KOLGULO-403100 format. One record per residue (C-alpha): residue number from 1; residue in one letter; z, y, x. Coordinates in nm, 3 decimals. Layout:
residues N
   num   residu        c3        c2        c1
   NUM        a         Z         Y         X
...
//
This chain:
residues 265
   num   residu        c3        c2        c1
     1        m     0.000     0.000     0.000
     2        a     0.084     0.240     0.283
     3        l    -0.254     0.166     0.441
     4        m    -0.432     0.230     0.111
     5        s    -0.237     0.555     0.069
     6        r    -0.340     0.672     0.415
     7        f    -0.698     0.570     0.344
     8        g    -0.694     0.759     0.014
     9        g    -0.558     1.072     0.185
    10        l    -0.822     1.051     0.456
    11        h    -1.091     1.003     0.193
    12        r    -0.973     1.309     0.001
    13        g    -0.971     1.507     0.328
    14        y    -1.333     1.417     0.400
    15        l    -1.424     1.497     0.041
    16        i    -1.267     1.844     0.061
    17        l    -1.430     1.909     0.399
    18        g    -1.768     1.801     0.266
    19        l    -1.728     2.017    -0.043
    20        a    -1.634     2.320     0.170
    21        a    -1.936     2.262     0.394
    22        y    -2.163     2.235     0.090
    23        l    -2.026     2.555    -0.062
    24        a    -2.072     2.737     0.270
    25        f    -2.432     2.609     0.289
    26        v    -2.503     2.730    -0.065
    27        l    -2.344     3.069     0.006
    28        i    -2.529     3.150     0.327
    29        n    -2.858     3.035     0.178
    30        a    -2.813     3.231    -0.144
    31        p    -3.070     3.508    -0.199
    32        a    -2.951     3.832    -0.040
    33        a    -3.072     4.026    -0.345
    34        h    -2.828     3.829    -0.565
    35        l    -2.533     3.913    -0.338
    36        y    -2.623     4.282    -0.345
    37        a    -2.647     4.273    -0.725
    38        w    -2.304     4.109    -0.748
    39        s    -2.140     4.354    -0.509
    40        k    -2.319     4.673    -0.616
    41        d    -2.033     4.793    -0.838
    42        a    -1.773     4.724    -0.569
    43        l    -1.973     4.924    -0.314
    44        q    -1.954     5.228    -0.546
    45        g    -2.273     5.377    -0.404
    46        m    -2.142     5.382    -0.045
    47        v    -2.428     5.151     0.058
    48        q    -2.768     5.153    -0.111
    49        l    -3.038     4.894    -0.046
    50        e    -3.403     4.884    -0.144
    51        g    -3.644     4.592    -0.113
    52        v    -3.385     4.321    -0.042
    53        s    -3.535     3.981     0.047
    54        g    -3.448     3.661     0.231
    55        t    -3.103     3.504     0.231
    56        i    -2.753     3.606     0.325
    57        w    -2.808     3.402     0.643
    58        d    -3.144     3.550     0.738
    59        g    -3.255     3.853     0.540
    60        h    -3.442     4.182     0.524
    61        v    -3.417     4.520     0.349
    62        d    -3.694     4.778     0.329
    63        r    -3.439     5.059     0.334
    64        l    -3.062     5.089     0.381
    65        a    -2.872     5.415     0.321
    66        a    -2.504     5.470     0.399
    67        q    -2.294     5.781     0.473
    68        g    -2.597     6.010     0.478
    69        v    -2.796     5.796     0.724
    70        s    -3.087     5.570     0.631
    71        v    -3.278     5.305     0.823
    72        d    -3.601     5.128     0.733
    73        n    -3.723     4.771     0.783
    74        l    -3.387     4.620     0.874
    75        n    -3.363     4.247     0.951
    76        w    -3.049     4.042     1.017
    77        r    -2.942     3.693     1.110
    78        l    -2.577     3.590     1.074
    79        l    -2.390     3.437     1.367
    80        p    -2.157     3.180     1.205
    81        g    -1.972     3.102     1.528
    82        a    -1.805     3.445     1.510
    83        l    -1.617     3.337     1.198
    84        l    -1.401     3.115     1.417
    85        s    -1.257     3.429     1.578
    86        g    -1.202     3.600     1.244
    87        e    -1.498     3.839     1.242
    88        a    -1.833     3.872     1.070
    89        a    -2.122     3.911     1.313
    90        a    -2.499     3.930     1.297
    91        r    -2.801     4.002     1.511
    92        v    -2.986     4.296     1.356
    93        r    -3.326     4.445     1.427
    94        m    -3.497     4.755     1.293
    95        d    -3.875     4.768     1.320
    96        g    -4.016     5.116     1.273
    97        g    -4.375     5.013     1.340
    98        d    -4.603     5.154     1.608
    99        a    -4.485     5.513     1.550
   100        g    -4.118     5.440     1.481
   101        l    -3.803     5.328     1.653
   102        q    -3.750     4.968     1.762
   103        v    -3.377     4.891     1.751
   104        s    -3.185     4.568     1.803
   105        a    -2.812     4.498     1.838
   106        h    -2.532     4.247     1.801
   107        v    -2.309     4.383     1.522
   108        s    -1.957     4.260     1.447
   109        w    -1.684     4.358     1.202
   110        s    -1.324     4.238     1.198
   111        g    -1.210     4.426     0.890
   112        g    -1.106     4.787     0.855
   113        e    -1.326     5.089     0.919
   114        s    -1.448     5.006     1.271
   115        v    -1.781     4.840     1.353
   116        q    -1.865     4.716     1.703
   117        l    -2.222     4.701     1.835
   118        k    -2.315     4.526     2.161
   119        e    -2.639     4.475     2.351
   120        v    -2.791     4.774     2.174
   121        s    -3.157     4.841     2.254
   122        v    -3.347     5.148     2.130
   123        r    -3.716     5.215     2.200
   124        g    -3.940     5.478     2.047
   125        p    -4.026     5.846     2.000
   126        l    -3.750     6.100     2.063
   127        e    -3.840     6.297     1.752
   128        q    -3.760     5.992     1.535
   129        l    -3.396     6.024     1.644
   130        q    -3.370     6.348     1.446
   131        r    -3.336     6.136     1.133
   132        y    -3.014     5.987     1.270
   133        a    -2.896     6.279     1.486
   134        p    -2.966     6.598     1.292
   135        a    -2.781     6.799     1.557
   136        m    -3.068     6.748     1.802
   137        p    -3.263     7.074     1.848
   138        p    -3.615     7.078     1.699
   139        g    -3.934     7.085     1.899
   140        y    -3.838     6.820     2.155
   141        r    -4.073     6.524     2.203
   142        g    -4.086     6.223     2.433
   143        n    -4.028     5.848     2.451
   144        v    -3.674     5.712     2.453
   145        t    -3.542     5.398     2.618
   146        l    -3.173     5.336     2.551
   147        d    -2.963     5.034     2.648
   148        l    -2.596     5.035     2.545
   149        d    -2.340     4.780     2.657
   150        w    -2.138     4.868     2.350
   151        l    -2.113     5.125     2.071
   152        t    -1.813     5.159     1.839
   153        l    -1.838     5.334     1.502
   154        d    -1.529     5.450     1.312
   155        n    -1.593     5.573     0.959
   156        g    -1.961     5.607     1.046
   157        r    -1.896     5.828     1.351
   158        i    -1.950     5.738     1.715
   159        a    -1.607     5.662     1.864
   160        s    -1.708     5.519     2.202
   161        m    -2.010     5.393     2.391
   162        q    -2.129     5.291     2.733
   163        g    -2.483     5.253     2.856
   164        r    -2.784     5.416     3.010
   165        g    -3.110     5.565     2.896
   166        r    -3.434     5.729     2.995
   167        i    -3.655     5.993     2.835
   168        a    -4.018     5.977     2.945
   169        n    -4.274     6.255     2.906
   170        l    -4.021     6.499     2.765
   171        y    -4.158     6.813     2.602
   172        a    -3.891     7.080     2.551
   173        g    -3.886     7.322     2.261
   174        v    -3.735     7.669     2.258
   175        p    -3.675     7.838     2.497
   176        l    -3.865     7.640     2.763
   177        n    -4.167     7.536     2.551
   178        a    -4.317     7.314     2.820
   179        p    -4.364     6.952     2.932
   180        l    -4.079     6.860     3.168
   181        g    -4.136     6.499     3.278
   182        d    -3.890     6.208     3.297
   183        f    -3.508     6.210     3.287
   184        s    -3.222     5.963     3.309
   185        a    -2.898     5.957     3.108
   186        n    -2.572     5.771     3.163
   187        l    -2.338     5.750     2.865
   188        e    -1.969     5.665     2.868
   189        a    -1.656     5.707     2.661
   190        i    -1.390     5.951     2.781
   191        s    -1.057     6.061     2.640
   192        g    -1.127     6.245     2.316
   193        g    -1.502     6.197     2.313
   194        l    -1.817     6.100     2.499
   195        r    -1.984     6.207     2.822
   196        v    -2.356     6.204     2.900
   197        k    -2.476     6.268     3.256
   198        l    -2.834     6.392     3.269
   199        a    -3.063     6.406     3.573
   200        s    -3.431     6.468     3.637
   201        l    -3.638     6.189     3.791
   202        p    -3.897     6.228     4.069
   203        g    -4.208     6.408     3.955
   204        a    -4.035     6.613     3.682
   205        a    -4.132     6.978     3.635
   206        v    -3.766     7.080     3.670
   207        e    -3.473     6.970     3.883
   208        l    -3.181     6.909     3.651
   209        e    -2.822     6.797     3.698
   210        a    -2.603     6.836     3.392
   211        t    -2.312     6.687     3.202
   212        l    -2.288     6.695     2.825
   213        n    -1.941     6.639     2.679
   214        l    -1.916     6.556     2.309
   215        s    -1.572     6.592     2.152
   216        t    -1.442     6.457     1.823
   217        g    -1.541     6.671     1.527
   218        g    -1.885     6.775     1.650
   219        g    -1.786     6.978     1.955
   220        y    -2.014     6.992     2.258
   221        r    -2.022     7.147     2.604
   222        l    -2.321     7.139     2.839
   223        r    -2.265     7.233     3.202
   224        g    -2.502     7.198     3.495
   225        v    -2.785     7.355     3.691
   226        i    -3.161     7.366     3.637
   227        q    -3.442     7.480     3.863
   228        a    -3.817     7.478     3.830
   229        a    -3.994     7.240     4.065
   230        q    -4.249     7.384     4.306
   231        k    -4.537     7.243     4.101
   232        a    -4.402     7.389     3.773
   233        a    -4.626     7.617     3.571
   234        p    -4.555     7.992     3.601
   235        q    -4.471     8.012     3.231
   236        l    -4.200     7.747     3.269
   237        k    -4.050     7.932     3.565
   238        r    -4.032     8.246     3.355
   239        n    -3.886     8.069     3.053
   240        i    -3.603     7.917     3.256
   241        g    -3.484     8.274     3.297
   242        y    -3.392     8.272     2.926
   243        l    -3.118     8.022     3.008
   244        g    -2.940     8.267     3.238
   245        k    -2.954     8.442     3.571
   246        s    -3.047     8.223     3.869
   247        g    -2.801     8.178     4.152
   248        p    -2.832     8.075     4.516
   249        g    -3.145     7.875     4.592
   250        g    -3.303     7.970     4.261
   251        r    -3.082     7.733     4.061
   252        t    -2.986     7.856     3.715
   253        p    -2.637     7.757     3.597
   254        m    -2.594     7.634     3.240
   255        n    -2.269     7.658     3.045
   256        f    -2.313     7.623     2.670
   257        s    -2.059     7.509     2.414
   258        g    -2.004     7.506     2.040
   259        v    -1.958     7.292     1.732
   260        v    -2.237     7.116     1.541
   261        p    -2.158     7.075     1.168
   262        g    -2.232     6.724     1.046
   263        a    -2.268     6.579     1.397
   264        p    -2.242     6.197     1.411
   265        w    -1.966     6.197     1.677
//
């Protein structure tokens, strides 16, 4: 009898395990559009989706809008192994087409208001970033390459990040109004905000060394020096004068600060 009791308990254990596995299989393979329909009231308009297709496991939306920011052509694939550590994680990719941004990242959420992104890759036109960073001044064009080791969002705002980037074929708007060439950027989190170190690369029309500090609440401060390269057009050399009076060696110091309403940091 004891043996039969143990066998019966083991049988029930396998039955429960099998049932749980079946329910998990059904859930992750359920149509993503059904899940959005079920949860739409609970979301209370905080997240809006259009053109939902695929499954919860592997899905797609034509457009996602949340907290004033929208992205198009978003694809995801869940990473079930992350559930063992108590977090939801997915590999996401945004395909903006030939003229849009190409973005991919590993996204994880452990509850609360913080979202962690790792292995973030951004490729595409600089002007497309104005949709997601309205604080960027108008009239700037170029091609962006951005690789972030991590990016943390709290309540939809950038809380910390670390990575590196490059802007190729940069065209600057007011007051320079000229093609400038290629530049590098190193991004890192600091106490109370973010720091971006900018530098011109060989062949650029200007020689630039600058640090941009972004503080919580939309504050910014840009400090550095800029100088026209020898090959720079005369108009560019004149326009650099609008940034301030040149110092020793023809280098013009820059020291600008302020607050950008609605900034994403």
